[in-house]
C-alpha positions, 0 to 999 in steps of 0.5 A: 842568218847569212840570209838576214846578214846579205839583206841587211845588208843590202838595205845599207845599200839603199840607205847609202844611196838615200842619205847621199845620192850614190856610191852605195851601189858598189857594195852589192857586188862584195856582199853578194860574193863574200857573205851570200857565197855567189860565184863573182861573175854570177854576182856581177850579173846579178849586181847590175840588175840590182843596180839598175832597179834601184838606179831606175827608182832613184830617176822618178824624182828627179825626173819630176823635179825635171832634172832629167835631160833624155836627149843627152841621156840617149847619146851618152848612154847610147855609148855607154850601152855599146860599152856594158855589152862589150865589156860583159861578153869580154868578161865572158870570155875564158881568159878573163879570170874573176880574180882580175875582175874582183881586183879590177873592181877593188881599183875602182872603188879605190878610185871612188872613194878617194873622190868622194873624201875630196868632194866631202872636203869641199864646198857643196857648191856645184863649181866646187865640186867639179874642182878636183877633175881634170879639166875637159880637152874641150868643153863641148867636144862630144867627141870625147864625151862619147869615148868617155862613155864607151870606157865607163861602159866597159867598166860597168859590163866588166865589173858591174858598177855603175860609174856615176863617179865618172858619168856626172862630170863628164856630162857637166864639163863635156856636155855642157849640163847643169849639175842638178840635170847631171845627178838625175841623167846620169841614174838614167844612163846608169839603167841603161848601163845594168840593161845592156851589160845584163843582157852580155851575161845573160846565158852566160852565167847561172843567176839566183833570181829569188835573191835578186828580187829580194835584194832589190827590195831590201834597197829600195826600202833603204832607200825610201829610209835613207831619203827621210834620214838625208834631212837630218843627218849633213851628207858631206859628213856622210860621203867623207866617212862612207869614203873611208870605208870604201878604201877598207872593203877595197883594200880588203877585196885586193888582199883576199884576191891577192892570195887566191892566186898564190894559194891556186898555184899551191893547189895546182902544184900540188895536184901535178905532183899527186899525178906524177906519183900515180903515172910513176906506180 
């Protein structure tokens, strides 16, 4: 039953991606952790594979429509790949706990949800969708573009989220890339991030390859179905609803991981008392 529920939710990830073009991938990590029972560090590495593969499938229609800027993807993607690999290596250090990673992931979900809700409340025009982003320091400054690429990459390596909500405005505002090209190019950059981040985790965490493959299949089927439904369902209304749903999931993750350290301290304290008693005996 858990396997069925998990894969139905994985299909919902794909449906969301097909309907609104993003956001659904952030659900992969909590589904793997809280439904399938995968340890967070392993789940983050598996999420990178799932997100990267589904994003690669999403690149194909944009590439056919000539909305992928390969030069920009290589320039910006090189910075994000370095950041993702470094972030993954940092995540494998003993000092970086799973609780910290899940808390950071929840904060990123909150940010993504706020952007999604605000975007859905504005007109669909490209200028309006970027209106709530802070103005760029310099409109064509590649240095700032590379710097943001490193930061986005590090977060991707740490928590397994592609960061499309930060990549698209960076490409438009700092890289002078048209909005349609920015969306397609961001998907290719997410693929680069996922590969680099996964290589950083490889050999340091255990992986369930069968579960990864089945999740990819379920999400891919959902993406096709979601793209079909997008012709009949308004995307703006869905974005707002999904944004509030992300807020609820992020709050749940924050609450659970806030309680985990307290329970750990109680267990450690009780263990120390038992050891003291045995030593006295």
